[in-house]
N, C-alpha and C positions, 0 to 999 in steps of 0.2 A: 504494500500500500504506500501511496505517496505521503510523505511527511509534510504537514502544513504548519508546523510550529516554527520552522526556519524560513526566513526571507531570502531573496537573492543576495542581499548583502552578507548574510551569514554563509551562504554557499560559496560566494566569492572568497570570503575569509577562509573557508574550509580548503579550497583549492590552493590558496597561498600557503597555508599551514602544512598541507600534505606535501607540497614540493619542498618546503623548508625542512621538514623532518627527513625526507628522502635524501637530501643533499648534506644537511648539517648534523644530523643526529644518527641515523642508521649506520653510516660508515664507521663511527667512533664509539657506538654504544657498548660494544663488548669491552672496550677499555674502561669506560665509566663503570660498568658492572664489576669488573675486576678490582677497580680502585674503591668501589663502594661509595662514590660521591660524584655529583655533577660538578665539573670545573667552574669555579666562580666566574671566570670570564665568559662562559656561555650565556649567563644571564644578560650580559650587555647585548648579545645577539637577539635574544628574545625581546629586549627593550627596543632595539632598532626595528624589529618587526611590528612593534606597536602593541604587543601583548599586554604589557604592564600598564599602559596608559589608557586603555579603552574606557574604563569606568572612572578614571580620574577626571575631576572637573577641568574644563578648559582653562580657567584662570590659574590652575595649578600645573599646567603643562600636559594635560591629557586630552582625550577626545570628547569627554563629557557624555558618553553614551550610557544611559541608565538601563542596562540589560545584562543579565547573567548568561544569556545564550551564547555569546562569543566564547566565554570560558567553557561552556558545555561543548562547543564545537572543538575546542582545543583538546579537551579530555578525550573526546571520541576519537580524534585523529591520532593522539598518542597511543591509545589502546589498540587501535587498528594496526599500527606499526609494531606493537609489542615493545614500546619504549616508555620512558618516564622522564619528566623534567625535574625530578627531585623536589626540593622544598619550595619551588616557585609557586606551586599550587596553593600553599599556605599564605605566601606573600600576597597573592591577589584574592583568593577565595575567602580566607579567614580574616586577614589583617585589614585589608582595605575597607570593608564595611565599618569596622570600628573607627578607623581614622576619619572616614567621611561623616559619620554620624556624631562623633564625640569631640573631635579635635577643634580647637579654636582657629580662627582665621590665621593667627600668627603661627600656630603649630602647622597648619596645612601648608603655609608658605615655606616653612622650614623643611618639611618632610616630603611632601607629595611630588615636587618636581624631581627630586632624587629617586623617589619610589618609581615613578614612571620611566626614568632613564636607566634603572637597574643599578644606580649608584648607591642606594640605600636599600638593602634587602631586609625585609621584616620577617619575624617569626612571632609566635605567641606561646607563652609559658603558663599553662594552667595546672597540669597534673603534677602531683608530688609523690614521692615514694610512700606507699602505704595508704594513699587517699583514693586513687582511682577515680570513679565517677562521683565521689562525694566531695565536690569542690568546696562546700561549706566547711569541711574539715581541714582545710589547708593551714599550714603552720608558718609559712614564709611571712615575715613581718617587715613593715616599712614604717619606721618611727620618725615623726617630724622632729627636726633639730630644734634646739632651744630658740634659735633666732628665726625659725620658720622659713629658712632659705632652701632647705633640702630635706629629703627623706634619707634615712639610713636603712638600707635593705640587707636582710639576712635570711638565709634559707637555702632550699634546694628544689629543683624541678627535674622531672624525668620525662622520657618519651617526647622530646621537643623536636618536631619535624622542622628542618631547616636550621637547627641550632648551631651547626658548625659554620655555615656560610653567612649567618645573619649579621647585619650591622646594627640593627635595632631590634629589641625584643619587647613585646607588650607583656609585662610581667604582672600576674595577679598576686596581690599580697594583702595581708591584713594591716590596715592602718588604725584599726580599733578592735577591741575584743568583741565577740558575738554577744548579742543581748540574750537575756534569759528566754524571751519569747520569740526571738528571731536570730537563729544561729547563722543566717546568711548575711546579716548586717556586718559592716566593718571591712569589707573587701574593696580594694581600689585597684585601678589599672595604672601602671607606670610604664612609660616608654623608655627603656633603659639602653644606654649606649654600651655596646659590647666591648668597647675599648676602656671602659671605666675601671680604675683600680679595684681589685677585689672581685671582679666578675671573672668567673672561670668556666671554660668549656671542659667538661670531664670526658668520660668515655663516649666515643661514637658507637652506639649500640649495635651489636651484631644480631640482626633480625632474621627471621625465617624468610621473609620476602622483602619487597621494596628495597632492594639492595643499593640502588643509587640514591636513595633518599637519606640525607644526613640527619639521622635521628640521634639526639645527644642528651646527656645529662648536664645540667647547669647548676653551679653553686654561686651564692652571693655572700661575701664576707665584708661587712661594713661598706657596702657600695653606696656612694653618695649619688642621689638622683635629684637634680634641681626640681623645685616645686613647679617650674614652668613645664615640666615633662609629665605632670599628672594628666591622664586622659579622662575627660569627663569630670564628674563630681566625686569628691572623696566619699568613701564608704558605700557607694552605690554600684560597685563593680559587678556584683552577682546578677543584678537585674540587667545590666548591659550584656553580660554573657548569654543570657537567655534570649535576647532579642535577635541574635544572629544564628541561633541554632537551626531554625528551619532551612536557611540557605546552606549551612554547613552539611546538614543531613541530606538535602537534595543533591549536593555535589557528590556525596558518597554514592547515592543512588545512580546518578548519571555515570559515574566511573564504573560502577558494577555492571550496569547495562552494557556499557561500551566494551568492557572486558568479556562479557558473555558473547556479544556479537563477534568480537575478534576471535574468540575460541572456536566458534562455528566456522569462521573463515579459515583459520589455521587447519582445523580438522578436515574440512572439505578438500583443501588444497593437498594436504598430506595423503589422504586416502585415495585421491584421484591419481596420485603419482606412485604410490606404493603398491607393488604387485605381490600377491600371495597365491600360491597354487596356480600361477600363470595368469591371474586375473587381477585387475585393480581392486583394492580393498573397497573402494566406493561402489563397486558393482554388486556386492553382496547385500542381500535384503536387510540383514541386521544393521549394516552401516547406513543404508538409506533410511531405515526407520528411526535409528538413533539421531541422525542429523535432522530429520524432519521434525522429530519431537523437540529437539533443542531449538530449532528455528522458530517453532510455534511459541515456546517460552520466551525467546528473545523478542518476538513481535509483541507479546503482551507487556513485557518490561518497557519496550520502546513507547508504547501507548501511555503507560503510567508516567514515564519520564516527561514526555511531551506535554501531557496535561499539567504536570507539576511546574514545568518551566513556564508555561503560559500563566499559571496562577501566581508564580513568583513575580514575573514582570508586571502583573496587574496588582501587585501588593495584596494578594488574596490567599497566599499559601499559609495555612494554619500550622501550628505545631503538630497536630494530629495528622494532617495531610502529609507533612514532611516525614513524620515517623513511619507512616504507612508506606510511602514510596521507598524509604530506605529499607524497611523490613522486607518488602516484596522483592525489590530488585537485587538485594544482596543474597537472599535465599535462592532466587532464580540463578544468579551467577554461580553460586556454589555448586548447584546441581549440574548446570550446563558445562561448566569448565571441567568438572570431574568426569563427565561422560565423554567429553571431547578428548581429554587426556587418555582415556581408556582406548579410544579409537587409534591412538598413536602407538599402542603396544608399548614395548620396552623403551622405545625412543621418547615416549612422553615423559619418562622419568629422568631424562638427561637435560641438564640446564642449557645445553647448546640449542635446544629447541624452545621457541617462545612459549609453547603451551606449558612447559614445566615452570618457567618463570612466572607465567600468568597464574598458575595454580597456587604458587606460594604468595604472590602479591595479593591475590584476591582474599585470602583468609582473614586479613585484618578488617575487612569491610564490615564484618558482623560484630566487631569489637569497638573500633574507635567511633567518635562522634556520638557516643552513647551505645551501649551494647544492644543487641536485638531484643534481649529480655526487657530492657528499659523501654524500647520502642513499643513493645506489647503493652506495657503498663500505661504509656501515654495514650495509646489508641483505646484501651479499655476504659480509661478515665473519661475520655471524650464520648464514649458510648454510654456513660452514666453507670458503669459497673464498679 
């Protein structure tokens, strides 16, 4: 079926991105994979392509386009080629909405031109060792100095995507103790310069998948953060975090759908080329049935994604809608990718083949952005249960 969610502008962008990936990423991706990180200089190329500035306001050096669909196209094309751009997805997909909604005009002038140019890469640090999805339980503190000129940041964060290459990190920290009737109170957002004394990048975590994504541990020891770098109002950080969750969860749904679609493509190409008993694997009824069943699931996920993308652009995507999209698309992707790997036989287990990398990369979709168990709770609550 013809997709109607994207316009010709989106499809023109898709053609540009596809060519860019073929020439600038695919030839060197194995080296990135072995190194476990995307080279910092690559982000300047993405910036030159205009990727970082699409949703940045014109007065701050961007194109000023209020649509997430261009980022969705980028995710679909990266998945189609079996590649990843590392932490840049967090730079645009997670950090930019906070900067646009919460930053003062002065802060936007300081940060957004560099954001669009790839000169200031952003990450966001929420999760702490031992807290997981319970953000209200965070222990990282930011105490205001006696003179009121800066905060003193102490604590640690983990699972921080883009944490190695980041120039600025939006750090969630406690600026006040929780209240007896509101343990979410007291959290603030600070935009921390990674060159600050006391700021330390710890281990780059060795993950099951997403090998080129620089996921790191961060520690803060008496890090001085100017009060001018407080993002939004003090002690209201928890409510700010909730405002961007629908888009974050939709981005995971889009990525999962795109991975599932890529898996079907990889499996069809492989089985058409691979001969067994003198015949292409694709000629066997079981292969045809498996691919057909997978294609049907991908079509359903595509419909869910497109409806959610339209709702987001219309500012109508609810928390329950986003949770439903994430739950459905990530579960579909898990089933489809597993079945497509099976069609590769033993070669599906070899990292040289993109299906193997896809299998490992996909698994985290049901964990981050809120586990799928949490998604079920959100949906059930919306149902009145």
